[in-house]
TORSELO-695936 format. One record per residue: residue in three letters; x, y, z of N, C-alpha, C in turn. Coordinates in steps of 0.05 Angstrom, whole numbers, padded with zeros to 5 digits, always signed. Example, Ala and Ser with C-alpha at 12.3 -4.5 7.8 and 13.67 -1.06 7.14 Angstrom:
BEGIN
ALA+00264-00114+00156+00246-00090+00156+00264-00066+00156 SER+00257-00045+00142+00273-00021+00143+00258+00001+00157 
This chain:
BEGIN
MET+01775+01596+02324+01789+01615+02307+01793+01643+02318 HIS+01814+01655+02316+01817+01677+02337+01824+01702+02327 LEU+01821+01729+02332+01824+01756+02313+01836+01781+02335 MET+01861+01786+02332+01867+01810+02353+01846+01831+02358 SER+01839+01849+02375+01828+01864+02370+01829+01879+02399 LEU+01843+01908+02408+01846+01925+02421+01865+01901+02442 GLY+01877+01893+02423+01895+01884+02440+01896+01859+02460 LYS+01872+01842+02454+01867+01821+02459+01846+01800+02437 LYS+01862+01775+02446+01837+01753+02422+01804+01764+02427 MET+01792+01764+02402+01757+01751+02404+01767+01734+02391 ASN+01756+01713+02408+01729+01692+02408+01708+01688+02388 PHE+01711+01677+02361+01692+01678+02343+01674+01657+02344 LYS+01681+01640+02370+01656+01616+02373+01651+01624+02394 SER+01642+01645+02402+01625+01653+02432+01588+01657+02413 LYS+01564+01641+02425+01551+01649+02421+01530+01675+02419 SER+01547+01693+02439+01528+01715+02438+01540+01729+02420 LEU+01571+01727+02407+01584+01743+02384+01572+01737+02356 TRP+01554+01705+02354+01550+01707+02336+01519+01708+02336 LEU+01507+01716+02361+01474+01729+02354+01471+01753+02351 PHE+01490+01769+02362+01493+01801+02359+01490+01804+02321 ILE+01521+01789+02306+01525+01783+02283+01499+01791+02263 SER+01488+01768+02276+01463+01751+02256+01441+01778+02264 TYR+01433+01779+02289+01418+01802+02291+01424+01839+02273 LEU+01451+01831+02267+01462+01871+02251+01451+01853+02222 LEU+01462+01827+02218+01447+01832+02183+01420+01820+02172 LEU+01414+01818+02196+01380+01816+02197+01371+01846+02194 LEU+01377+01870+02212+01373+01891+02213+01385+01905+02194 ILE+01409+01900+02178+01416+01914+02152+01401+01894+02130 CYS+01395+01866+02127+01377+01852+02096+01356+01873+02105 ASN+01339+01884+02127+01301+01895+02129+01315+01925+02111 SER+01332+01929+02115+01332+01960+02097+01335+01965+02073 PHE+01340+01934+02069+01338+01934+02027+01314+01926+02021 LEU+01291+01918+02046+01264+01914+02024+01255+01931+02029 SER+01231+01931+02017+01216+01951+01997+01182+01957+02019 PHE+01180+01940+02024+01149+01933+02036+01136+01953+02025 SER+01125+01947+01999+01113+01970+01981+01080+01951+01991 ILE+01083+01917+02007+01058+01918+02013+01045+01921+02029 ILE+01051+01936+02044+01054+01948+02074+01036+01974+02072 PRO+01004+01981+02081+01000+02017+02072+01013+02023+02098 TYR+01023+02044+02084+01040+02063+02103+01029+02079+02135 LYS+01004+02079+02132+00982+02086+02154+00981+02066+02166 ASP+00995+02046+02161+00989+02029+02185+01011+02017+02203 ILE+01033+02032+02194+01049+02022+02202+01068+02050+02209 TRP+01055+02070+02210+01074+02100+02208+01065+02103+02236 LYS+01046+02095+02252+01039+02102+02283+01061+02083+02298 TYR+01075+02077+02293+01090+02051+02309+01120+02061+02302 ASP+01121+02075+02281+01149+02073+02259+01177+02083+02284 LYS+01174+02103+02298+01192+02103+02324+01199+02077+02344 VAL+01172+02068+02350+01177+02057+02372+01185+02027+02361 ILE+01180+02026+02335+01195+02001+02318+01226+02001+02320 HIS+01240+02033+02306+01260+02030+02315+01273+02037+02331 PHE+01260+02043+02359+01277+02041+02382+01282+02006+02390 SER+01264+01998+02397+01256+01966+02396+01278+01958+02382 GLU+01280+01956+02357+01305+01942+02340+01332+01943+02346 TYR+01341+01975+02361+01357+01978+02365+01374+01988+02392 PHE+01347+01982+02415+01351+01965+02439+01355+01941+02442 ILE+01345+01930+02419+01352+01896+02427+01383+01893+02416 LEU+01390+01909+02388+01423+01909+02382+01443+01921+02408 GLY+01429+01936+02417+01454+01951+02444+01443+01931+02466 LEU+01434+01917+02471+01437+01902+02479+01451+01871+02485 LEU+01456+01857+02451+01462+01842+02445+01493+01851+02439 TYR+01507+01871+02427+01520+01884+02424+01535+01887+02447 ILE+01537+01893+02481+01549+01897+02491+01546+01882+02509 ASN+01525+01859+02503+01535+01826+02527+01561+01812+02497 ALA+01546+01811+02470+01572+01805+02459+01594+01813+02473 LEU+01602+01847+02478+01633+01856+02481+01647+01843+02508 TYR+01627+01835+02528+01632+01842+02552+01644+01804+02549 ASN+01627+01781+02535+01634+01758+02539+01658+01757+02519 GLN+01672+01780+02510+01699+01779+02498+01724+01781+02515 ASP+01717+01796+02537+01730+01794+02550+01751+01819+02545 LEU+01735+01830+02530+01749+01856+02516+01749+01891+02532 LYS+01782+01900+02533+01770+01928+02538+01756+01948+02538 ILE+01737+01945+02539+01705+01965+02526+01705+01985+02539 LYS+01728+02007+02555+01729+02023+02556+01729+02048+02539 LYS+01738+02042+02524+01759+02045+02494+01735+02058+02483 MET+01737+02075+02464+01718+02083+02443+01706+02074+02418 TYR+01730+02051+02415+01721+02044+02387+01698+02018+02390 PRO+01690+02012+02420+01657+01998+02411+01637+02017+02408 LEU+01645+02038+02414+01619+02069+02413+01623+02080+02386 LEU+01644+02082+02380+01645+02079+02344+01639+02062+02322 PHE+01636+02039+02331+01629+02017+02312+01604+02021+02311 ILE+01589+02013+02339+01555+02028+02343+01546+02056+02327 SER+01561+02070+02332+01547+02093+02330+01555+02093+02289 ILE+01557+02071+02271+01565+02072+02249+01533+02064+02237 ILE+01521+02043+02255+01505+02024+02238+01483+02034+02238 PRO+01471+02064+02249+01443+02073+02239+01453+02087+02227 ILE+01466+02100+02225+01473+02119+02192+01484+02101+02161 VAL+01489+02080+02163+01484+02059+02142+01464+02046+02139 ASP+01447+02046+02159+01414+02035+02162+01403+02050+02147 GLU+01401+02078+02158+01387+02096+02140+01394+02107+02112 SER+01419+02101+02105+01433+02114+02075+01425+02095+02059 ILE+01421+02076+02071+01420+02039+02053+01384+02049+02043 GLN+01371+02060+02055+01335+02064+02061+01333+02087+02032 ILE+01358+02102+02041+01352+02128+02015+01348+02114+01976 TYR+01367+02087+01971+01368+02086+01951+01342+02058+01940 VAL+01337+02050+01968+01301+02032+01966+01276+02043+01951 PRO+01269+02030+01945+01245+02039+01934+01222+02036+01956 ASN+01200+02056+01953+01183+02064+01973+01195+02061+02008 ARG+01222+02076+02003+01234+02080+02036+01241+02099+02031 VAL+01249+02110+02053+01256+02137+02063+01274+02141+02092 ALA+01292+02157+02089+01315+02153+02106+01299+02176+02108 SER+01303+02174+02150+01291+02203+02172+01317+02211+02185 ILE+01316+02226+02193+01340+02244+02225+01324+02231+02237 TYR+01304+02224+02249+01279+02221+02266+01286+02187+02264 ASP+01285+02178+02249+01292+02139+02246+01323+02137+02273 ALA+01338+02156+02250+01358+02155+02260+01370+02156+02302 PHE+01345+02182+02298+01343+02194+02329+01344+02165+02343 PHE+01319+02156+02330+01309+02132+02351+01320+02107+02351 ASP+01339+02109+02329+01354+02086+02329+01378+02075+02349 TYR+01393+02102+02355+01403+02117+02369+01398+02112+02401 LEU+01377+02128+02404+01375+02126+02419+01361+02094+02446 GLY+01349+02082+02421+01346+02054+02438+01380+02033+02428 CYS+01392+02049+02423+01419+02034+02419+01429+02031+02450 TYR+01431+02061+02461+01454+02068+02475+01433+02062+02506 MET+01414+02060+02500+01394+02049+02515+01392+02025+02524 GLY+01393+02007+02499+01401+01982+02522+01431+01979+02519 MET+01449+01988+02513+01473+01979+02523+01476+02004+02556 SER+01463+02008+02557+01469+02025+02584+01451+02008+02604 LEU+01423+01995+02596+01409+01986+02616+01428+01950+02614 TYR+01443+01942+02598+01463+01915+02598+01471+01927+02627 TYR+01496+01948+02620+01519+01960+02636+01509+01968+02660 LEU+01489+01973+02663+01468+01980+02698+01477+01949+02710 ILE+01455+01932+02686+01451+01903+02707+01479+01891+02708 TYR+01489+01893+02701+01520+01881+02691+01537+01887+02719 ARG+01534+01918+02721+01551+01924+02747+01537+01931+02768 TYR+01510+01921+02764+01493+01906+02793+01501+01882+02809 LYS+01504+01854+02783+01510+01846+02791+01535+01829+02806 ASN+01547+01854+02791+01585+01844+02792+01595+01871+02810 GLY+01571+01877+02826+01594+01892+02842+01605+01921+02830 
Protein backbone atom coordinates (compact mmCIF):
# COMPACT_ATOMS: atom_id res chain seq x y z
CA MET A 1 0.00 0.00 0.00
CA HIS A 2 1.46 3.35 -1.02
CA LEU A 3 0.38 6.93 -0.70
CA MET A 4 1.75 9.82 -2.69
CA SER A 5 3.44 12.29 -0.39
CA LEU A 6 5.73 15.18 -1.29
CA GLY A 7 6.16 13.78 -4.79
CA LYS A 8 7.32 10.32 -3.69
CA LYS A 9 5.61 7.17 -2.49
CA MET A 10 5.17 6.55 1.21
CA ASN A 11 5.62 2.93 2.22
CA PHE A 12 3.09 1.97 4.87
CA LYS A 13 4.83 -1.38 5.38
CA SER A 14 7.75 0.41 7.03
CA LYS A 15 8.26 -0.65 10.66
CA SER A 16 9.67 2.75 11.57
CA LEU A 17 6.55 4.50 10.27
CA TRP A 18 4.26 2.21 12.27
CA LEU A 19 6.40 2.63 15.37
CA PHE A 20 6.02 6.41 15.06
CA ILE A 21 2.26 6.17 14.46
CA SER A 22 1.82 3.80 17.43
CA TYR A 23 3.80 6.06 19.75
CA LEU A 24 1.89 9.13 18.54
CA LEU A 25 -1.43 7.40 19.24
CA LEU A 26 -0.16 6.43 22.69
CA LEU A 27 0.68 10.09 23.43
CA ILE A 28 -2.70 11.32 22.22
CA CYS A 29 -4.58 8.62 24.16
CA ASN A 30 -2.57 9.56 27.25
CA SER A 31 -3.99 13.09 26.97
CA PHE A 32 -7.50 11.71 27.45
CA LEU A 33 -6.65 10.02 30.76
CA SER A 34 -7.74 11.80 33.90
CA PHE A 35 -5.01 10.57 36.29
CA SER A 36 -7.21 11.38 39.27
CA ILE A 37 -5.64 8.50 41.24
CA ILE A 38 -2.10 9.95 41.04
CA PRO A 39 -1.33 12.56 43.70
CA TYR A 40 -0.35 15.79 41.95
CA LYS A 41 2.51 16.58 44.30
CA ASP A 42 4.25 13.34 43.32
CA ILE A 43 4.22 14.04 39.60
CA TRP A 44 4.61 17.84 39.43
CA LYS A 45 8.30 17.78 40.26
CA TYR A 46 8.92 15.62 37.17
CA ASP A 47 6.25 17.07 34.88
CA LYS A 48 8.54 19.03 32.54
CA VAL A 49 11.08 16.20 32.35
CA ILE A 50 8.28 13.81 31.38
CA HIS A 51 7.00 16.17 28.69
CA PHE A 52 10.50 16.70 27.31
CA SER A 53 11.30 12.97 27.34
CA GLU A 54 8.14 11.74 25.67
CA TYR A 55 8.42 14.32 22.89
CA PHE A 56 12.16 13.72 22.53
CA ILE A 57 11.32 10.10 21.74
CA LEU A 58 8.55 11.25 19.39
CA GLY A 59 11.00 13.50 17.53
CA LEU A 60 13.48 10.64 17.13
CA LEU A 61 10.80 8.28 15.86
CA TYR A 62 9.34 10.89 13.52
CA ILE A 63 12.57 11.84 11.78
CA ASN A 64 13.60 8.16 11.63
CA ALA A 65 10.32 7.32 9.91
CA LEU A 66 10.85 10.15 7.42
CA TYR A 67 14.43 9.16 6.61
CA ASN A 68 13.37 5.56 6.09
CA GLN A 69 10.66 6.74 3.68
CA ASP A 70 13.24 8.47 1.46
CA LEU A 71 11.06 11.58 1.26
CA LYS A 72 12.29 15.08 0.55
CA ILE A 73 12.39 16.14 4.18
CA LYS A 74 14.16 19.42 3.47
CA LYS A 75 10.74 20.96 2.91
CA MET A 76 8.74 22.52 5.71
CA TYR A 77 5.86 20.01 5.62
CA PRO A 78 7.39 17.66 8.22
CA LEU A 79 8.02 20.55 10.62
CA LEU A 80 4.49 21.85 10.19
CA PHE A 81 3.03 18.42 10.91
CA ILE A 82 5.10 17.77 14.00
CA SER A 83 4.41 21.32 15.26
CA ILE A 84 0.68 20.64 15.43
CA ILE A 85 0.96 17.65 17.75
CA PRO A 86 1.86 19.46 21.04
CA ILE A 87 -0.94 21.98 20.40
CA VAL A 88 -3.45 19.16 19.93
CA ASP A 89 -2.08 17.34 22.98
CA GLU A 90 -2.42 20.35 25.28
CA SER A 91 -5.80 21.33 23.79
CA ILE A 92 -7.26 17.92 24.60
CA GLN A 93 -6.27 18.37 28.24
CA ILE A 94 -8.48 21.46 28.54
CA TYR A 95 -11.55 19.21 28.33
CA VAL A 96 -10.34 16.31 30.49
CA PRO A 97 -11.20 16.38 34.21
CA ASN A 98 -8.21 16.75 36.55
CA ARG A 99 -5.94 17.78 33.64
CA VAL A 100 -4.60 21.24 32.91
CA ALA A 101 -3.27 22.60 29.64
CA SER A 102 -0.08 24.56 30.08
CA ILE A 103 1.98 26.73 27.77
CA TYR A 104 5.06 25.56 29.69
CA ASP A 105 4.19 21.93 28.98
CA ALA A 106 3.81 22.77 25.30
CA PHE A 107 7.18 24.53 25.36
CA PHE A 108 8.89 21.43 26.77
CA ASP A 109 7.00 19.29 24.25
CA TYR A 110 8.42 21.38 21.40
CA LEU A 111 11.87 21.51 22.95
CA GLY A 112 12.00 17.74 23.37
CA CYS A 113 10.65 17.07 19.90
CA TYR A 114 13.05 19.38 18.11
CA MET A 115 15.99 18.20 20.22
CA GLY A 116 15.17 14.59 19.34
CA MET A 117 14.90 15.44 15.66
CA SER A 118 18.14 17.42 15.79
CA LEU A 119 20.03 14.62 17.54
CA TYR A 120 18.85 12.09 14.96
CA TYR A 121 19.82 14.43 12.14
CA LEU A 122 23.30 15.02 13.59
CA ILE A 123 23.90 11.30 14.07
CA TYR A 124 22.58 10.56 10.56
CA ARG A 125 24.88 13.19 9.03
CA TYR A 126 27.85 11.94 11.04
CA LYS A 127 27.30 8.35 9.90
CA ASN A 128 26.50 9.18 6.27
CA GLY A 129 28.82 12.11 5.68
